[in-house]
C-alpha positions as CSV (number, residue, x, y, z in Angstrom):
1,M,-0.1,0.1,-0.1
2,S,2.3,2.7,1.3
3,A,5.2,3.7,-0.7
4,P,8.4,2.3,0.2
5,A,11.2,4.6,1.6
6,H,13.2,4.7,-1.4
7,V,10.3,6.1,-3.5
8,D,10.6,9.7,-4.9
9,P,9.7,12.3,-2.5
10,R,7.2,13.8,-4.9
11,V,5.3,10.3,-5.1
12,R,5.3,10.2,-1.3
13,R,3.9,13.8,-1.1
14,T,1.2,13.1,-3.7
15,R,0.1,9.7,-2.0
16,Q,0.0,11.7,1.3
17,A,-2.1,14.4,-0.2
18,L,-4.5,11.9,-1.4
19,M,-4.9,10.2,1.9
20,D,-5.3,13.6,3.6
21,A,-7.9,14.5,1.1
22,T,-9.8,11.1,1.5
23,W,-9.8,11.6,5.3
24,T,-10.8,15.3,5.0
25,L,-13.9,14.3,3.0
26,I,-14.6,11.2,5.3
27,E,-14.5,13.3,8.5
28,N,-16.7,16.1,6.9
29,R,-19.2,13.5,5.8
30,A,-19.0,11.0,8.8
31,G,-18.6,8.1,6.5
32,S,-17.1,6.6,3.4
33,D,-19.3,7.9,0.7
34,V,-16.7,9.9,-1.3
35,S,-15.8,9.5,-4.9
36,I,-12.5,9.5,-6.8
37,T,-13.4,12.7,-8.5
38,E,-14.0,14.3,-5.1
39,I,-10.8,13.0,-3.6
40,A,-8.7,14.1,-6.5
41,R,-10.3,17.7,-6.4
42,E,-9.7,18.0,-2.6
43,A,-6.1,16.8,-3.3
44,G,-5.4,19.1,-6.1
45,V,-4.6,16.4,-8.4
46,S,-6.0,15.2,-11.7
47,R,-8.1,11.8,-11.7
48,Q,-5.4,10.4,-14.1
49,A,-2.7,11.2,-11.4
50,L,-4.7,9.5,-8.6
51,Y,-4.9,6.3,-10.6
52,Q,-1.2,6.4,-11.1
53,H,-0.7,5.7,-7.3
54,Y,-3.9,3.8,-6.6
55,P,-5.7,1.2,-8.8
56,D,-9.2,2.1,-7.3
57,R,-11.1,4.1,-4.6
58,E,-11.1,1.0,-1.9
59,A,-7.3,1.0,-2.2
60,L,-6.9,4.5,-1.5
61,L,-9.4,4.2,1.3
62,A,-7.8,1.4,2.8
63,D,-4.4,3.1,2.8
64,A,-5.7,6.2,4.5
65,A,-7.6,4.0,7.1
66,V,-4.4,1.8,8.0
67,Q,-2.4,5.1,8.4
68,R,-4.8,6.6,10.7
69,M,-5.0,3.4,12.7
70,S,-1.2,3.4,13.0
71,E,-1.2,7.0,14.3
72,A,-3.7,6.5,16.8
73,V,-1.7,3.5,18.3
74,K,1.7,5.4,18.2
75,E,0.1,8.4,20.0
76,S,-1.4,6.2,22.6
77,G,2.3,5.6,23.8
78,G,1.3,2.0,24.3
79,R,4.5,-0.2,25.2
80,T,3.1,-3.9,25.2
81,S,0.9,-5.6,22.4
82,E,-2.1,-5.5,24.6
83,Q,-1.9,-1.8,25.2
84,R,-1.4,-1.2,21.7
85,T,-4.3,-3.4,20.7
86,E,-6.5,-1.4,23.3
87,A,-5.5,1.7,21.8
88,L,-6.4,0.5,18.3
89,L,-9.8,-0.8,19.3
90,S,-10.5,2.5,21.4
91,Y,-9.8,4.3,17.9
92,L,-12.0,2.2,16.0
93,R,-14.9,2.4,18.5
94,A,-14.6,6.3,18.6
95,S,-14.7,6.3,14.5
96,D,-17.1,3.5,14.0
97,G,-19.3,5.6,11.9
98,F,-16.9,4.9,9.3
99,Y,-15.3,1.6,10.2
100,R,-18.3,-0.4,11.2
101,P,-20.2,-0.3,7.8
102,I,-17.2,-0.5,5.6
103,L,-15.8,-3.5,7.4
104,A,-19.4,-5.1,7.6
105,A,-19.2,-5.3,3.8
106,S,-16.8,-8.2,3.7
107,A,-17.1,-8.3,-0.2
108,T,-15.8,-5.0,-0.8
109,G,-12.6,-4.0,-2.2
110,F,-11.6,-2.1,0.8
111,Y,-12.2,-5.1,3.0
112,Q,-9.9,-7.1,0.6
113,H,-7.2,-4.5,0.4
114,L,-7.1,-4.3,4.2
115,E,-6.9,-8.1,4.8
116,D,-4.2,-8.1,2.0
117,H,-2.1,-5.6,3.9
118,M,-2.4,-7.2,7.3
119,T,-1.4,-10.5,5.8
120,R,1.7,-8.9,4.5
121,Q,2.6,-7.3,7.9
122,T,1.9,-10.4,9.7
123,A,4.0,-12.6,7.5
124,D,6.8,-10.1,8.1
125,L,6.3,-10.5,11.8
126,L,6.3,-14.4,11.5
127,R,9.5,-14.3,9.7
128,S,11.2,-12.2,12.5
129,P,14.1,-13.9,14.3
130,Q,12.7,-12.5,17.6
131,L,9.4,-14.0,17.3
132,D,8.5,-16.0,20.5
133,A,5.4,-17.7,19.7
134,P,4.8,-21.2,20.8
135,V,3.1,-22.0,17.3
136,R,5.7,-22.2,14.5
137,P,4.5,-21.3,11.0
138,Q,5.7,-24.3,9.5
139,D,3.5,-26.4,11.9
140,A,0.4,-24.5,10.6
141,G,0.5,-24.7,6.9
142,G,3.4,-22.1,6.2
143,T,3.8,-18.5,6.6
144,E,1.3,-17.5,4.0
145,T,-1.3,-19.6,5.3
146,L,-0.9,-18.6,8.8
147,S,-0.7,-15.0,7.9
148,R,-3.9,-14.9,6.2
149,F,-5.5,-17.0,8.9
150,I,-4.5,-14.3,11.5
151,A,-5.3,-11.4,9.3
152,G,-8.7,-12.8,8.5
153,G,-9.4,-13.7,11.8
154,T,-8.4,-10.3,13.5
155,I,-10.5,-8.5,11.1
156,A,-13.7,-10.8,11.8
157,F,-13.3,-10.4,15.5
158,I,-13.0,-6.4,15.2
159,R,-16.0,-6.4,13.0
160,H,-18.0,-8.4,15.3
161,W,-16.9,-6.4,18.1
162,L,-17.8,-3.0,16.3
163,A,-21.2,-4.4,15.3
164,Q,-22.4,-4.6,18.7
165,P,-23.6,-1.5,20.6
166,A,-20.8,0.0,22.8
167,E,-22.7,-0.6,25.9
168,E,-23.0,-4.4,25.1
169,A,-19.7,-5.3,23.3
170,G,-17.4,-4.7,26.3
171,S,-14.4,-2.1,26.7
172,P,-11.8,-1.8,24.3
173,A,-9.6,-3.1,27.0
174,D,-11.7,-6.1,27.7
175,A,-11.8,-6.8,23.9
176,A,-8.1,-6.3,23.3
177,Q,-7.1,-8.8,26.2
178,Q,-9.6,-11.3,24.6
179,L,-8.2,-10.8,21.2
180,R,-4.8,-11.1,22.2
181,R,-5.3,-14.5,24.1
182,I,-6.6,-15.5,20.7
183,I,-3.7,-14.6,18.5
184,D,-0.6,-14.5,21.1
185,P,0.1,-18.2,20.7
186,F,0.8,-17.4,16.8
187,I,2.6,-14.1,17.2
188,G,4.0,-13.8,20.8
189,S,3.2,-12.8,24.5
190,S,0.8,-9.9,25.1
191,S,2.5,-9.0,28.4
192,S,6.0,-8.2,27.1
193,P,7.1,-4.9,25.8
194,A,6.7,-4.4,22.1
195,R,9.9,-5.3,20.4
196,H,9.4,-6.6,16.9
197,E,6.3,-4.6,16.5
198,D,8.1,-1.4,16.1
199,A,9.1,-2.2,12.8
200,Q,5.5,-2.8,11.7
201,Y,4.7,0.8,12.4
202,E,7.0,2.2,10.0
203,G,4.9,4.1,7.0
204,T,1.2,2.8,7.4
205,G,2.1,-0.4,9.3
206,A,0.3,-1.4,12.4
207,E,1.2,-4.7,14.4
208,T,-1.0,-7.5,13.8
209,A,-4.1,-6.9,15.9
210,G,-2.7,-3.3,16.8
211,E,-2.4,-4.4,13.1
212,L,-5.3,-3.6,11.3
């Protein structure tokens, strides 16, 4: 999704302008019903230029959303995986007017782009020599299979949690604890300070489960 570090600064600026424009429109409307034409106009670029950076609107929406999630987790200052996951869930709940409907539509391009991004990030985490999880990727069908399983399961958990009324769903802290119990056997302990996760927050990254 995001441009790697070696990409031309002008490309990075344009992509950032497009993500900023996307989120400005989303916040003004409290929803995801924004068009490519509107995003390009808000960013001050042509539709043709936008398509040079993103294949479709959903890919841009997903990139903008992942960046906001990552920023929210970073700003929380959480040091453990569970604290970061709680920060992510708190942000998603506060912004559920956008995330709840767009995650509920699992057939959309947004959902697929998001799952693909999480799968790549999870695979990077599983390949880390610092991984301290009891379940090894080679014992669970390989890195790609396990990464897709974790990414899809994490999104499904969050989608279900967001779909419930806030007063019934449990707090972000409770949900974070539950989610960590599910995925920690695959990616490591929730009680230890974040070590390998930091690499996942570069660019638009977000650790798995702090990873959306």
